[in-house]
N, C-alpha and C positions, 0 to 999 in steps of 0.2 A: 613727705613732710610730717615732724613732730608739731603737735600741736605745744603748746606754749600751758603756763599753768595757768595764766589769765586766758587764754581761749576754755583752757579746760573748763573752768568756775562759770563764763559768759555761754556754753552749755549746756551745764547745768542746768544754769536757770533760767538759759529757753527752755528745755525740756522741764520744769517745775512751773513757767507760766505757760503753759503752749495750753493750758485753758483759762479763757477771758471771765467767768464767770469767779475765778476766786482771788482771792488780795495777792499782787504780786510778791515775787519772794524775790529777797535780793542778798548775794550774800556776801557777807563783808571780807574785804582781797588779803586782813591782815590774817586772814584762815590761810592761806598760801603760805606762811611761815612753820606750820604743821603740821600739811596733807603734800605729801610725795606724790606724783604723775600718777602713781599705779594707781593711788587711792584714789585718787580723783576719778581714774578709766574707772576702776572698780564700783563710782558711785553711778557715775551714767548704766551701766551696764544692766546693774539692778535698778534704775529708775525704768529702762527702757521694757527690763522684764516683767516688772509693775504694768510700766500702761499696755501692754501684750496681755497680759492677764487678765485686763479690764476691760482691752475693746472686746477680749472672749467671749467673757461673762457677758457682755451686752448684746456680740453676737448671737446668744445664747436667748438671751432676752426675749430679744426680737421674733427670733424665730418659734416661740409661742403662740406669735399672731399670726404669723403666715395664712393665709389662706392657700385650700388645696382645690 
């Protein structure tokens, strides 16, 4: 089942708001007029890649404190 553009916008908001310590992000639904479904999916993929890189960096940083 394909996600609607409204659901994709909600998914983007949820990804951006995953971390509670920052101000919540709200996306204006008027943007739906200008973005197609593929663009929204690309944004989601980009956010997920960035979060993955951040997680990898955090793990590398934490590894330096590991006691052997």
